[in-house]
Phi, psi and omega in degrees: 000142177283153179289145178293152179295146178271099180269321185246141172273093189290329176296319178294321177299314180298322179296315181288326176295316179299319178298317181294319182291338178280345183282144178292331182260036177304132184270120187229019184294329177292317180296318180295321179296315180295319180299317179295318179293323179299314178301317179297321182287326182278337187303319183284351184276127185284339180296144182277328183050066185295330181251108185242144176242124170267103189264103169078357182301123188279008179224135184292354179301326181291314178299320178296319179297321179290321183286340185299334182268008177091008178289152170278110187252127170258133179251126175242103187251155181288345180208148183301332180296336183274352186282330183063216183259007185287147177221154348290152183209153178205156173276125183211149177269126181300337182272000178212077188286132184265032186248151179285157177303144175059037182278340189224151175266339181215131174235126180236134174228128185231121172061037178229317190289349174294347177256015177276135176283331184235073181296319175301322178294321178297314180299320179295321178292323176297318177302321182293322185271357177275136172288158177307137184066022174275157187245138173246129177230127180231141173237123182231155171292131185266174189296337179274354180299128177058033179300324180294316181295320179301313182294316184291321177295318180296318180294319180295319178293320178299317182292319189265319186255352179080010179182158184247137170251150184295129179240341180237133188295149174278088187289169187296145176262129182305321185294337183273337190292320179300318178296323179293323177297315179295320179299327179281354180093015179269139184264162174051052183291142178224135176226147173200176183221156176236101180254136182207166183244136174244136182253143182229157176297324178198172185292335180289330173293322175299314180297324177295322176296318179298320178295321181287347173267351188073028187245029176282176189300119175235024176293137179301321179277094174096002183296326184267002178269114183299147175283123182296146182299317182293327177292317179298317180294319178293320178298320179296320179294317178297319180301313179297325180289320188269327194230031178258150176268179184299332180274004178091350179282151182254155183257143174227128180272134170237137178231121176254118179261135181250138177222137179217150177200161185246143168293132186302145178207149185296338182281349185283153177299142178242143176293146178292150177291147178304134178085003183264003182295143181265343181253126180293149180300327181298327179290323179293320184275354180077026179275104185281354179283346182085358180270139179284000000 
């Protein structure tokens, strides 16, 4: 198999994440939202999932949410700064998992895998470390995240520099995740999204929040090239023109895409074989002629 393309500079991402987590004003509203949603999603499931893995989540809120129900939680974070005081814990790369097969009943990853270069490979490794009838739940930043900022930066670069380099990551597309789960061998895949708008006084406040999340540009193409001041100022002006409300505040879209799948087990529901339906289609459609 050929190696996956290197889209993200993961070493640079870990460095910027560590810097953000050391700051007193670390921005965590996305992590808190995901942690609350995770608890809501797991609550109706009758399975206990005694062995849980928090895979790569860069904020300890996810581990705390998993541990609150009494599960034995292992945290595998991309940098030691993200581990907090939780135990057992280790620094691990999501693209090279150091766990034995069938080690966990539940694997959760929140706000980390959007920076994976080999997402299909990560899903396949998760399938390997899940016990039969184990559950995988992932929350990633989706493709509509920061769509406004992406457009304004590109337009400003085109006007001033005569061309645009990528400044906002190409986040995951909801439509692709279900196929990736199935490709990895996970059963009963489910995907959905949580899209919402956050308002800021100006685009520079948005950029400060991204920096405080450790979520600034880590694309291999252009990540180390500083954003010119004149380009930033022009992007801010375009942003204000296109995406401001009546009170002058600007809007920023965030999209969190959720994906879940189960390690196969004989107890799980199976789709019926083609042609095995007992009710004719004409009855469902109300066709009284008896013709399908």
